[in-house]
N, C-alpha and C positions, 0 to 999 in steps of 0.2 A: 582608452582602455588598455591596460597592460596585458601581457600574455598570461600572467597569473590570474587576473580577474576573469579573463576569458575561459581559462581552464576551470576555475571554480564555478562559473556560470554553467559551463558544459556539464560538470558533475551534478549540479543541482537539477538541471533539466533531465538528465538521464535518470537520476535518483527518483524524481517525481514520476517519470514514465514507468520505471520498474515498480515503484510502490503501487501505482494504479493497477498495473497488470498482475502483480502478485495477488492483490486483493480480490480480483474478479472471481477466480475459482473458489476462494473462501466464501464469497458472497453467495455463490451458487449452492454450496454445501450448507451454508448457514440457514437458508430458507427452509431446509428440511427439519430443523430443530424448533422446538417450542421456545418462545422468547424467554430469555433469562435462564435457560437450562445450561448444564455444563457444556454440552456440545456447542450450543450457540455462543457461549462465552469463549470457548477454545477457538472457534472459527474467527472470532473477532480479534483475539489476541495472539494467535499463532504466528502471523506474519511479522509481528513487531521485532523479534530478535534478528530476523533476516534483514529487514530494513535498517535496523540499528547497526548491524555489522557493516553493511555497505556504507552507511553514512559515516561511521567512524573510520573505516579504512580509506575512504576518499577525502577525509579531513574536512567534511562539510560541517559548518558550525551548528551548534545546538539551536541557534536562533532560527533555523529553518524548520524545526520540528513542527510548528503549527501548520505550515504549508504541507508538510509530509502527511500530517494527520488528515488534512482536507483531501489529499490525493487518495489516502487509504479509504476514507469514507466514500469518496466518489467510486472507487473500485468495488467496494462492498455493495453499494447501491446498484451499480451496473450489473454485478453478478446476481443480485437478488431479483433483477428484472428479466434475466435471460429465460426465455421460454424453452422448456424441454420438448424435444421432438418425440413423437410417438412411433417412430420407425424402429 
């Protein structure tokens, strides 16, 4: 594996982690809205420009978008399952 491949792999892994982590708070907020409402829609789509900017600036290929979508869905699902404390 060349250093370029290692660098791209590193960017992909970091981007997957960032995508997952960015979507957790949006998943938490999303569960407050009625399904298919404007707020619900915004919570799902608001992180996309952030992830797209990072993907483009790190020169990660568009071929990895399906994996990034999976990480975003996982983050949204994790966020929607977070229990609110009553303290």
